[in-house]
Phi, psi and omega in degrees: 000140179268130181295144174274184183302331183276356180091001179259152177303146180306139179087348180275145178283143177249126181250129177242139180244134175239141176260122179262121181265126176300149184307319182291347176259000181272151179284161177304321180297317178297315178300316177301310179302320175295323175299322177298317180296314179300319179298315179297331180275357179084012181265068188299319182295319180292322176299313180304313179305316183289321178296320179296320177295323178297313182287335175296319181280327181223088180299349179265003182284088190300320184296329177291316178298323175301312180295319180295320176303312181295315178296317178294322179299311180298322181292322178291322177297319177302318179296316179292325178293324176294318176301320179295324175297320182283330180227075186293346180269007180283086183297323182295314177296317178303316178296317179298316179293325179300327180291334185255006180295128178203000000 
């Protein structure tokens, strides 16, 4: 038998084992990295939850605070834009949003 790409003979089953570590046993860095994966997948709320767990374990983890700040900022802008849809004559809000357009 000729081995396939996984190194097993053709037609043989390949079994892979993964160890899943519960969130409460993961390091702040591991939680942050999982948050990064969720963020890349567009799962912002799940990413936020992981970043929050990371800073809970390590309040000095600056990169997690940075991501949280950005996600909360984006979420607040989204809320204000929705408010502007509902109240298009809100000049004060319109001016404030104009300052943060990017």
